[in-house]
KOLDOMI-893961 format. One line per field, with one value per residue: residue number from 1; residue in one letter; y, x negated, z of N, C-alpha, C in turn. Coordinates in nm, 3 decimals. Last residue first. Layout:
<recs>
i	(NUM ...)
aa	(A ...)
nc2	(Y ...)
nc1	(X ...)
nc3	(Z ...)
cac2	(Y ...)
cac1	(X ...)
cac3	(Z ...)
cc2	(Y ...)
cc1	(X ...)
cc3	(Z ...)
</recs>
This chain:
<recs>
i	(263 262 261 260 259 258 257 256 255 254 253 252 251 250 249 248 247 246 245 244 243 242 241 240 239 238 237 236 235 234 233 232 231 230 229 228 227 226 225 224 223 222 221 220 219 218 217 216 215 214 213 212 211 210 209 208 207 206 205 204 203 202 201 200 199 198 197 196 195 194 193 192 191 190 189 188 187 186 185 184 183 182 181 180 179 178 177 176 175 174 173 172 171 170 169 168 167 166 165 164 163 162 161 160 159 158 157 156 155 154 153 152 151 150 149 148 147 146 145 144 143 142 141 140 139 138 137 136 135 134 133 132 131 130 129 128 127 126 125 124 123 122 121 120 119 118 117 116 115 114 113 112 111 110 109 108 107 106 105 104 103 102 101 100 99 98 97 96 95 94 93 92 91 90 89 88 87 86 85 84 83 82 81 80 79 78 77 76 75 74 73 72 71 70 69 68 67 66 65 64 63 62 61 60 59 58 57 56 55 54 53 52 51 50 49 48 47 46 45 44 43 42 41 40 39 38 37 36 35 34 33 32 31 30 29 28 27 26 25 24 23 22 21 20 19 18 17 16 15 14 13 12 11 10 9 8 7 6 5 4 3 2 1)
aa	(R R R F A K V A E Q L A T A L D K A V P A L P V A T I G V L F C E Y W E R Q L E L G V G F A I A L A V L T A W V K A Q T V Y Q N D A L L L A A D I R A D I T T E L R A L A A R E E D G M A P V P T V A R M E G T A P P R L K R A H E L A D A V L R T T E E A I G L G L T T R M I E D R T M M S F G I R I G Q R L T R P L D G K A R G N R Y Q T R L V A M V D A G Y A V K L A P F L P D L G A K H K T P W I R G G A T G S R P F I R Q S F L R E F G S L D I W S I L K L G D V I G Y S A A G L A G I A L A I T G L S E S L N S P L N S I T D P M)
nc2	(-2.730 -2.849 -2.785 -2.493 -2.623 -2.730 -2.517 -2.370 -2.526 -2.537 -2.270 -2.222 -2.394 -2.259 -2.034 -2.103 -2.181 -1.935 -1.700 -1.669 -1.717 -1.563 -1.359 -1.595 -1.707 -1.564 -1.603 -1.869 -1.928 -1.767 -1.898 -2.147 -2.065 -1.955 -2.176 -2.511 -2.792 -3.000 -3.011 -2.843 -2.606 -2.637 -2.635 -2.372 -2.174 -2.212 -2.101 -1.838 -1.746 -1.752 -1.584 -1.344 -1.365 -1.306 -1.034 -0.945 -0.992 -0.824 -0.584 -0.604 -0.649 -0.426 -0.217 -0.282 -0.245 0.030 0.126 0.040 0.174 0.446 0.445 0.364 0.566 0.802 0.755 0.729 1.001 1.131 1.030 1.150 1.418 1.418 1.364 1.600 1.809 1.725 1.753 2.021 2.114 2.054 1.997 1.772 1.888 2.007 1.849 1.941 1.745 1.636 1.560 1.260 0.983 0.679 0.424 0.336 0.645 0.864 0.843 1.087 1.363 1.461 1.347 1.518 1.742 1.695 1.635 1.874 2.058 1.937 1.961 2.266 2.293 2.210 2.362 2.563 2.470 2.183 1.879 1.759 1.600 1.792 1.907 1.688 1.667 1.928 1.867 1.693 1.803 2.007 1.845 1.493 1.194 0.985 0.970 0.919 0.634 0.504 0.563 0.429 0.181 0.111 0.132 -0.062 -0.278 -0.313 -0.329 -0.587 -0.829 -0.885 -0.769 -0.560 -0.813 -1.026 -1.035 -0.778 -0.644 -0.720 -0.646 -0.349 -0.314 -0.394 -0.198 0.051 0.030 0.029 0.243 0.256 0.227 0.504 0.656 0.573 0.634 0.939 0.974 0.877 1.052 1.118 0.864 0.732 0.782 0.865 0.902 0.772 0.772 0.465 0.292 0.259 0.086 0.015 0.238 0.314 0.322 0.604 0.815 1.060 1.213 1.159 1.009 0.844 0.692 0.569 0.617 0.393 0.334 0.285 0.082 -0.138 -0.267 -0.519 -0.689 -0.928 -0.810 -0.753 -1.017 -1.312 -1.536 -1.550 -1.615 -1.658 -1.525 -1.665 -1.893 -1.804 -1.731 -1.984 -2.137 -1.981 -2.052 -2.312 -2.304 -2.196 -2.371 -2.620 -2.492 -2.482 -2.745 -2.850 -2.725 -2.823 -3.102 -3.094 -3.017 -3.231 -3.485 -3.491 -3.262 -3.115 -3.138 -2.906 -2.706 -2.725 -2.699 -2.430 -2.314)
nc1	(1.652 1.653 1.432 1.515 1.695 1.517 1.385 1.588 1.657 1.431 1.442 1.658 1.598 1.343 1.497 1.671 1.484 1.339 1.412 1.249 0.980 0.835 0.687 0.534 0.379 0.206 -0.050 -0.106 -0.122 -0.324 -0.551 -0.572 -0.627 -0.893 -1.029 -0.913 -0.919 -0.983 -0.822 -0.957 -0.874 -0.600 -0.613 -0.704 -0.555 -0.317 -0.359 -0.436 -0.218 -0.020 -0.114 -0.080 0.206 0.254 0.155 0.340 0.595 0.543 0.593 0.870 1.013 0.949 1.051 1.349 1.355 1.330 1.526 1.765 1.710 1.748 2.000 2.149 2.079 2.186 2.467 2.530 2.452 2.685 2.884 2.844 2.851 3.125 3.278 3.192 3.325 3.595 3.623 3.590 3.793 4.042 3.935 4.048 4.279 4.171 4.216 4.287 4.085 3.981 3.649 3.552 3.339 3.289 3.389 3.371 3.360 3.647 3.756 3.641 3.644 3.392 3.295 3.398 3.277 3.036 3.068 3.184 2.936 2.745 2.910 2.883 2.600 2.590 2.744 2.556 2.319 2.344 2.115 1.889 1.813 1.743 1.985 2.039 1.820 1.866 2.146 2.106 1.897 2.105 2.268 2.159 2.276 2.462 2.572 2.338 2.323 2.549 2.470 2.210 2.285 2.476 2.321 2.082 2.228 2.348 2.081 1.968 2.050 2.020 1.973 1.734 1.571 1.534 1.319 1.203 1.380 1.361 1.094 1.149 1.305 1.193 0.969 1.101 1.209 1.105 1.201 1.553 1.800 1.896 1.687 1.570 1.782 1.732 1.479 1.500 1.600 1.397 1.321 1.426 1.253 0.930 0.747 0.450 0.112 -0.074 -0.177 -0.029 -0.004 0.374 0.593 0.543 0.428 0.393 0.203 0.346 0.197 0.313 0.602 0.522 0.320 0.420 0.777 1.054 1.130 0.893 0.746 0.873 0.740 0.597 0.591 0.459 0.203 0.161 0.211 0.182 0.358 0.518 0.518 0.745 0.700 0.490 0.591 0.782 0.596 0.519 0.762 0.824 0.584 0.613 0.857 0.761 0.605 0.812 0.962 0.780 0.738 0.963 1.018 0.794 0.880 1.130 1.017 0.844 0.914 0.849 0.618 0.670 0.773 0.922 0.724 0.624 0.838 0.901 0.645)
nc3	(-5.618 -5.371 -5.260 -5.155 -4.928 -4.752 -4.682 -4.539 -4.357 -4.180 -4.122 -3.984 -3.760 -3.657 -3.591 -3.406 -3.195 -3.166 -3.043 -2.803 -2.875 -3.039 -2.874 -2.752 -2.986 -3.148 -2.993 -3.017 -3.274 -3.357 -3.194 -3.319 -3.587 -3.503 -3.422 -3.533 -3.304 -3.152 -2.925 -2.754 -2.898 -2.816 -2.559 -2.498 -2.701 -2.556 -2.289 -2.361 -2.494 -2.297 -2.129 -2.276 -2.291 -2.032 -2.011 -2.191 -2.078 -1.822 -1.949 -2.023 -1.789 -1.658 -1.795 -1.775 -1.513 -1.489 -1.623 -1.491 -1.250 -1.310 -1.395 -1.189 -1.011 -1.136 -1.122 -0.860 -0.789 -0.971 -0.823 -0.573 -0.633 -0.737 -0.510 -0.345 -0.499 -0.480 -0.179 -0.178 -0.305 -0.173 0.192 0.450 0.673 0.999 1.324 1.671 1.894 2.195 2.251 2.322 2.437 2.341 2.387 2.066 1.895 1.749 1.407 1.148 1.114 1.157 0.929 0.695 0.743 0.673 0.432 0.331 0.347 0.188 -0.064 -0.049 -0.096 -0.345 -0.509 -0.486 -0.622 -0.807 -0.818 -0.842 -0.607 -0.423 -0.322 -0.147 0.030 0.162 0.233 0.432 0.622 0.737 0.842 0.883 0.828 0.816 0.557 0.415 0.496 0.374 0.114 0.091 0.144 -0.093 -0.299 -0.229 -0.196 -0.492 -0.617 -0.506 -0.555 -0.897 -1.112 -1.108 -0.897 -0.775 -0.576 -0.614 -0.484 -0.228 -0.145 -0.167 0.026 0.282 0.264 0.269 0.542 0.774 0.934 0.822 0.692 0.705 0.660 0.417 0.245 0.273 0.173 -0.095 -0.311 -0.467 -0.568 -0.780 -1.010 -1.068 -1.372 -1.395 -1.502 -1.591 -1.362 -1.033 -0.773 -0.729 -0.507 -0.190 0.146 0.348 0.496 0.542 0.385 0.102 0.023 -0.171 -0.366 -0.588 -0.595 -0.723 -0.989 -1.140 -0.987 -1.039 -1.283 -1.109 -0.904 -1.011 -1.005 -0.740 -0.614 -0.654 -0.575 -0.797 -1.077 -1.273 -1.447 -1.597 -1.619 -1.840 -2.054 -2.121 -2.178 -2.407 -2.560 -2.612 -2.747 -2.983 -3.065 -3.105 -3.274 -3.512 -3.534 -3.609 -3.855 -4.008 -4.016 -4.142 -4.396 -4.466 -4.538 -4.795 -4.919 -5.277 -5.502 -5.561 -5.526 -5.778 -5.948 -5.914 -5.998)
cac2	(-2.646 -2.901 -2.901 -2.529 -2.540 -2.825 -2.625 -2.294 -2.513 -2.680 -2.308 -2.184 -2.417 -2.398 -2.013 -2.045 -2.292 -2.066 -1.729 -1.641 -1.787 -1.676 -1.325 -1.532 -1.782 -1.569 -1.463 -1.822 -1.998 -1.735 -1.754 -2.116 -2.156 -1.862 -2.073 -2.384 -2.687 -2.975 -3.091 -2.995 -2.678 -2.624 -2.721 -2.473 -2.208 -2.229 -2.258 -1.911 -1.780 -1.867 -1.703 -1.416 -1.384 -1.432 -1.153 -0.881 -1.029 -0.984 -0.609 -0.548 -0.758 -0.555 -0.200 -0.294 -0.387 -0.058 0.162 -0.005 0.022 0.396 0.484 0.302 0.413 0.790 0.741 0.620 0.880 1.157 1.006 0.984 1.361 1.473 1.294 1.453 1.794 1.714 1.631 1.956 2.137 1.956 2.073 1.824 1.824 2.019 1.868 1.922 1.890 1.603 1.645 1.358 1.095 0.818 0.503 0.266 0.523 0.818 0.828 0.972 1.289 1.501 1.320 1.357 1.747 1.731 1.507 1.768 2.081 1.927 1.835 2.172 2.300 2.128 2.215 2.580 2.490 2.299 1.939 1.853 1.544 1.712 1.971 1.698 1.561 1.901 1.993 1.671 1.688 2.049 1.914 1.636 1.284 1.018 0.981 1.087 0.763 0.515 0.609 0.576 0.273 0.102 0.226 0.099 -0.223 -0.289 -0.216 -0.460 -0.765 -0.908 -0.875 -0.528 -0.685 -1.055 -1.159 -0.920 -0.602 -0.745 -0.797 -0.440 -0.283 -0.441 -0.373 -0.003 0.012 -0.108 0.257 0.220 0.096 0.402 0.680 0.592 0.515 0.891 1.002 0.794 0.944 1.202 0.930 0.780 0.820 0.755 0.981 0.754 0.805 0.559 0.392 0.217 0.206 -0.016 0.118 0.297 0.309 0.514 0.688 0.927 1.224 1.121 1.114 0.937 0.771 0.500 0.611 0.474 0.365 0.370 0.259 -0.092 -0.150 -0.431 -0.562 -0.932 -0.850 -0.648 -0.897 -1.207 -1.499 -1.473 -1.588 -1.740 -1.463 -1.542 -1.908 -1.867 -1.615 -1.884 -2.190 -2.003 -1.879 -2.246 -2.361 -2.109 -2.262 -2.609 -2.539 -2.368 -2.658 -2.894 -2.684 -2.675 -3.045 -3.148 -2.944 -3.082 -3.452 -3.513 -3.400 -3.087 -3.238 -3.057 -2.714 -2.758 -2.856 -2.539 -2.312)
cac1	(1.648 1.783 1.404 1.405 1.761 1.593 1.316 1.519 1.757 1.484 1.307 1.623 1.689 1.354 1.373 1.727 1.577 1.255 1.436 1.381 1.055 0.940 0.790 0.608 0.452 0.335 -0.006 -0.082 0.008 -0.179 -0.491 -0.527 -0.519 -0.778 -1.010 -1.002 -0.844 -1.098 -0.786 -0.964 -0.999 -0.641 -0.538 -0.750 -0.712 -0.322 -0.311 -0.530 -0.325 0.021 -0.111 -0.220 0.111 0.286 0.109 0.199 0.562 0.570 0.480 0.777 1.048 0.893 0.912 1.284 1.383 1.237 1.417 1.756 1.692 1.602 1.921 2.165 2.067 2.050 2.382 2.532 2.387 2.531 2.873 2.860 2.769 3.016 3.269 3.147 3.156 3.541 3.629 3.487 3.660 4.004 4.008 3.955 4.240 4.252 4.120 4.333 4.126 4.084 3.777 3.554 3.411 3.277 3.343 3.421 3.323 3.518 3.800 3.631 3.775 3.512 3.260 3.421 3.416 3.039 3.022 3.272 3.059 2.737 2.886 3.007 2.680 2.521 2.806 2.684 2.323 2.346 2.261 1.905 1.857 1.642 1.900 2.121 1.829 1.749 2.121 2.175 1.845 1.973 2.328 2.173 2.161 2.417 2.689 2.396 2.224 2.522 2.608 2.249 2.213 2.514 2.416 2.059 2.159 2.431 2.191 1.902 2.138 2.033 2.036 1.908 1.563 1.616 1.399 1.143 1.335 1.487 1.157 1.025 1.362 1.326 0.951 1.017 1.305 1.042 1.062 1.443 1.719 1.991 1.773 1.513 1.736 1.877 1.530 1.428 1.717 1.487 1.242 1.503 1.384 1.009 0.841 0.587 0.223 0.023 -0.282 -0.030 -0.093 0.217 0.535 0.619 0.397 0.488 0.182 0.411 0.142 0.168 0.558 0.673 0.318 0.332 0.639 0.984 1.244 1.028 0.712 0.897 0.883 0.619 0.650 0.580 0.267 0.136 0.305 0.113 0.241 0.592 0.425 0.754 0.803 0.446 0.478 0.818 0.689 0.438 0.685 0.898 0.629 0.493 0.842 0.863 0.567 0.688 1.010 0.849 0.619 0.883 1.094 0.818 0.766 1.130 1.122 0.811 0.925 0.998 0.641 0.668 0.624 0.991 0.843 0.525 0.759 1.001 0.702)
cac3	(-5.713 -5.452 -5.293 -5.257 -5.048 -4.832 -4.744 -4.678 -4.441 -4.260 -4.202 -4.056 -3.851 -3.666 -3.678 -3.507 -3.243 -3.180 -3.161 -2.809 -2.765 -3.108 -2.938 -2.672 -2.920 -3.148 -3.011 -2.895 -3.208 -3.429 -3.186 -3.180 -3.562 -3.579 -3.344 -3.570 -3.443 -3.226 -3.039 -2.717 -2.884 -2.928 -2.595 -2.438 -2.709 -2.711 -2.330 -2.313 -2.554 -2.420 -2.069 -2.245 -2.431 -2.089 -1.937 -2.236 -2.176 -1.832 -1.886 -2.135 -1.881 -1.578 -1.778 -1.889 -1.538 -1.397 -1.662 -1.631 -1.248 -1.271 -1.498 -1.294 -0.980 -1.123 -1.247 -0.943 -0.744 -0.972 -0.956 -0.590 -0.588 -0.824 -0.618 -0.299 -0.440 -0.587 -0.248 -0.106 -0.381 -0.308 0.077 0.353 0.581 0.896 1.213 1.525 1.848 2.075 2.272 2.240 2.514 2.325 2.533 2.182 1.904 1.795 1.519 1.211 1.076 1.245 1.047 0.746 0.766 0.815 0.500 0.326 0.439 0.322 -0.003 -0.036 0.028 -0.224 -0.483 -0.438 -0.440 -0.795 -0.804 -0.907 -0.710 -0.465 -0.423 -0.272 -0.053 0.069 0.141 0.316 0.520 0.647 0.740 0.933 0.827 0.946 0.675 0.403 0.546 0.509 0.157 0.049 0.221 0.069 -0.290 -0.263 -0.086 -0.362 -0.677 -0.480 -0.429 -0.739 -1.110 -1.125 -0.955 -0.875 -0.593 -0.642 -0.635 -0.289 -0.162 -0.277 -0.125 0.238 0.253 0.167 0.437 0.693 0.880 0.919 0.711 0.687 0.780 0.552 0.256 0.314 0.299 -0.034 -0.217 -0.363 -0.469 -0.651 -1.029 -1.007 -1.244 -1.430 -1.407 -1.610 -1.438 -1.197 -0.829 -0.753 -0.622 -0.286 -0.004 0.298 0.446 0.638 0.523 0.147 0.126 -0.194 -0.229 -0.474 -0.647 -0.602 -0.861 -1.174 -0.950 -0.916 -1.283 -1.232 -0.898 -0.965 -1.113 -0.827 -0.592 -0.725 -0.518 -0.683 -1.016 -1.122 -1.413 -1.526 -1.541 -1.705 -1.987 -2.037 -2.055 -2.303 -2.524 -2.519 -2.599 -2.889 -3.034 -3.002 -3.155 -3.471 -3.515 -3.509 -3.749 -3.981 -3.961 -3.961 -4.292 -4.436 -4.403 -4.783 -4.852 -5.113 -5.473 -5.555 -5.431 -5.646 -5.951 -5.871 -5.863)
cc2	(-2.724 -2.810 -2.927 -2.652 -2.533 -2.753 -2.689 -2.427 -2.452 -2.618 -2.449 -2.219 -2.397 -2.439 -2.163 -2.043 -2.226 -2.149 -1.863 -1.719 -1.812 -1.737 -1.423 -1.461 -1.716 -1.641 -1.447 -1.671 -1.928 -1.830 -1.749 -1.999 -2.111 -1.945 -1.975 -2.251 -2.569 -2.892 -3.063 -3.085 -2.799 -2.697 -2.740 -2.632 -2.347 -2.284 -2.297 -2.095 -1.857 -1.850 -1.833 -1.553 -1.446 -1.463 -1.259 -1.019 -1.022 -1.041 -0.755 -0.617 -0.735 -0.643 -0.326 -0.273 -0.395 -0.220 0.036 0.018 -0.030 0.228 0.406 0.308 0.346 0.627 0.747 0.605 0.765 1.034 1.019 0.966 1.198 1.404 1.299 1.341 1.658 1.717 1.610 1.794 2.047 2.017 1.994 1.858 1.866 1.910 1.883 1.918 1.874 1.734 1.653 1.463 1.234 0.910 0.623 0.358 0.460 0.673 0.783 0.972 1.145 1.404 1.346 1.298 1.588 1.711 1.553 1.659 1.956 1.953 1.840 2.032 2.247 2.160 2.144 2.430 2.491 2.356 2.082 1.908 1.628 1.652 1.889 1.776 1.598 1.775 1.965 1.751 1.669 1.947 1.957 1.727 1.422 1.143 1.025 1.074 0.877 0.650 0.641 0.647 0.402 0.186 0.232 0.191 -0.095 -0.223 -0.211 -0.336 -0.594 -0.841 -0.924 -0.614 -0.618 -0.915 -1.120 -1.051 -0.730 -0.706 -0.812 -0.602 -0.361 -0.441 -0.430 -0.157 -0.004 -0.088 0.124 0.253 0.105 0.243 0.563 0.576 0.477 0.709 0.919 0.837 0.881 1.139 1.019 0.800 0.828 0.835 0.887 0.844 0.805 0.630 0.540 0.322 0.171 0.108 0.098 0.193 0.270 0.471 0.573 0.805 1.116 1.102 1.094 1.056 0.849 0.559 0.568 0.493 0.429 0.384 0.337 0.063 -0.093 -0.354 -0.472 -0.812 -0.843 -0.691 -0.807 -1.082 -1.371 -1.439 -1.476 -1.717 -1.540 -1.480 -1.754 -1.873 -1.701 -1.774 -2.088 -2.014 -1.868 -2.135 -2.332 -2.183 -2.192 -2.489 -2.546 -2.382 -2.520 -2.809 -2.750 -2.663 -2.913 -3.102 -2.968 -2.999 -3.317 -3.486 -3.396 -3.226 -3.204 -3.173 -2.858 -2.765 -2.861 -2.706 -2.414)
cc1	(1.602 1.771 1.561 1.400 1.649 1.665 1.395 1.458 1.685 1.561 1.351 1.530 1.682 1.447 1.373 1.623 1.623 1.348 1.400 1.461 1.195 1.009 0.888 0.707 0.564 0.431 0.138 -0.037 0.014 -0.095 -0.359 -0.465 -0.459 -0.628 -0.862 -0.956 -0.961 -0.998 -0.874 -0.919 -1.046 -0.797 -0.593 -0.712 -0.757 -0.486 -0.346 -0.463 -0.420 -0.129 -0.108 -0.209 -0.041 0.214 0.136 0.139 0.402 0.565 0.464 0.639 0.915 0.896 0.859 1.092 1.309 1.254 1.301 1.603 1.693 1.602 1.784 2.027 2.042 1.991 2.260 2.468 2.390 2.451 2.695 2.839 2.760 2.881 3.151 3.159 3.136 3.348 3.579 3.477 3.575 3.865 3.965 4.019 4.138 4.205 4.201 4.231 4.169 4.139 3.876 3.669 3.423 3.359 3.290 3.342 3.353 3.496 3.653 3.644 3.738 3.641 3.334 3.378 3.465 3.209 3.043 3.198 3.162 2.845 2.840 3.018 2.835 2.586 2.698 2.782 2.467 2.365 2.258 2.038 1.903 1.669 1.796 2.030 1.902 1.733 1.984 2.162 1.955 1.906 2.200 2.221 2.220 2.309 2.610 2.525 2.291 2.435 2.603 2.349 2.212 2.426 2.472 2.189 2.140 2.338 2.283 2.002 2.070 2.109 2.094 1.983 1.739 1.633 1.536 1.210 1.272 1.461 1.277 1.090 1.285 1.371 1.056 1.012 1.235 1.162 1.022 1.300 1.599 1.935 1.849 1.583 1.674 1.857 1.654 1.492 1.629 1.581 1.316 1.420 1.464 1.158 0.932 0.664 0.355 0.134 -0.196 -0.113 -0.076 0.126 0.416 0.602 0.510 0.468 0.274 0.342 0.227 0.140 0.413 0.638 0.427 0.321 0.534 0.854 1.166 1.125 0.819 0.877 0.923 0.714 0.675 0.649 0.417 0.174 0.260 0.197 0.158 0.462 0.454 0.625 0.827 0.552 0.471 0.732 0.756 0.505 0.566 0.827 0.721 0.505 0.708 0.875 0.647 0.632 0.899 0.906 0.675 0.769 1.043 0.908 0.752 0.982 1.127 0.909 0.894 1.009 0.791 0.690 0.604 0.873 0.900 0.616 0.672 0.913 0.784)
cc3	(-5.848 -5.574 -5.401 -5.312 -5.165 -4.938 -4.839 -4.744 -4.579 -4.351 -4.277 -4.199 -3.945 -3.774 -3.728 -3.629 -3.368 -3.241 -3.212 -2.930 -2.774 -3.020 -2.991 -2.772 -2.822 -3.080 -3.051 -2.897 -3.073 -3.344 -3.251 -3.136 -3.418 -3.563 -3.384 -3.468 -3.448 -3.348 -3.175 -2.830 -2.861 -2.986 -2.763 -2.493 -2.614 -2.731 -2.480 -2.306 -2.478 -2.475 -2.187 -2.184 -2.375 -2.212 -1.991 -2.143 -2.227 -1.941 -1.866 -2.077 -2.000 -1.716 -1.740 -1.887 -1.688 -1.453 -1.621 -1.677 -1.412 -1.278 -1.452 -1.389 -1.095 -1.085 -1.243 -1.075 -0.810 -0.926 -0.974 -0.753 -0.607 -0.755 -0.691 -0.403 -0.436 -0.593 -0.379 -0.174 -0.311 -0.353 -0.082 0.223 0.479 0.786 1.099 1.411 1.700 2.015 2.164 2.266 2.382 2.378 2.498 2.306 2.033 1.854 1.610 1.349 1.135 1.239 1.142 0.856 0.809 0.854 0.659 0.397 0.445 0.402 0.146 -0.009 0.045 -0.086 -0.360 -0.403 -0.406 -0.634 -0.770 -0.931 -0.843 -0.592 -0.464 -0.378 -0.166 -0.042 0.090 0.216 0.421 0.551 0.635 0.804 0.882 0.929 0.802 0.518 0.519 0.562 0.323 0.127 0.218 0.146 -0.140 -0.239 -0.106 -0.260 -0.547 -0.503 -0.412 -0.670 -0.970 -1.121 -0.976 -0.948 -0.690 -0.656 -0.703 -0.455 -0.245 -0.292 -0.197 0.062 0.209 0.147 0.297 0.552 0.795 0.846 0.788 0.747 0.806 0.674 0.407 0.342 0.348 0.126 -0.116 -0.269 -0.381 -0.560 -0.914 -1.001 -1.210 -1.331 -1.436 -1.545 -1.503 -1.288 -0.955 -0.775 -0.625 -0.381 -0.075 0.172 0.414 0.598 0.612 0.312 0.183 -0.091 -0.247 -0.352 -0.552 -0.629 -0.766 -1.109 -1.030 -0.912 -1.151 -1.245 -1.007 -0.931 -1.102 -0.967 -0.721 -0.711 -0.555 -0.557 -0.871 -1.046 -1.251 -1.409 -1.472 -1.616 -1.838 -1.995 -2.008 -2.181 -2.414 -2.490 -2.512 -2.742 -2.950 -2.975 -3.070 -3.338 -3.458 -3.447 -3.618 -3.876 -3.898 -3.949 -4.158 -4.355 -4.356 -4.603 -4.799 -5.050 -5.316 -5.509 -5.435 -5.521 -5.833 -5.850 -5.833)
</recs>
C-alpha cells in the first residue's frame, strides 16, 4: 500500500481538489437556478402551505398555499380573519408576494405580526373570541382577551372629528393584561414555528429540484464529452450535497494525499 501511494501522480491532490470544487460549484449553481425561478410560483411558493392551507374558507374562495399531495396542517389558518380585517380581500396575494421575496428573512414576519395586531384591534368581540379559541387558548382566557381589547378601544383617544362622550374609564386590570400577554406570546410562537417549518420545507424541496437540474447539466455536459453515464450520474447526484462543503472537502483531500505521500 505505501508503495502504491508513493507512486501516485504528483498532481493528484490538486486534481481531486479541483474535482471536488467543480462538483460543488455545479451544486451551488443548480440551487441558485432553482432559487431564482421567480416565474414558476409553484416552486417558489414551496412551504407556503405550512403557513396557510390551500382553501382556508372554501365558501370565500380565498386561495392559500399550493395544492400539494401531502396535506400539512397550516399553522396560521386561525389568524387569517385578523389579517383579512387588516389588509383586506387581497391579503393572501400580499403574503404570497412577501413569502417569495425573502420568506422568514424578509418583511413577512413583520407584516404578519403587524397585521394581526391591527386586525384584533378592529374585530368585533365575537370575531376576537372565535379567532382566539381557534388558537387553542382556554375559554376563560379568551373572554379576558376580548374584555381587554374592548377596554383598550375605550382608552384610545377619539379620531379627528369623532364625537364621543367623555366618561371616565377605569384602568385595565391585571388579569386582562396577563391575558393579552398570553395571547401575544401564543401568536409570536405560532408565527415563528410556522415560518420555521415553511422555510425548512422550501429548502428541502429546492434541493430536490436543484439535484434534478444538476443531473440534467451533468448528463448534458458529460455525454457531450463522451463520459460514461454512471460518471454523469455520480457527479449530478452528489453536486447539491457537496456544494456547502466543497472547499473544505477539496482541502481535506489535498491534505490527505500529502499525508499519505509523506509515509
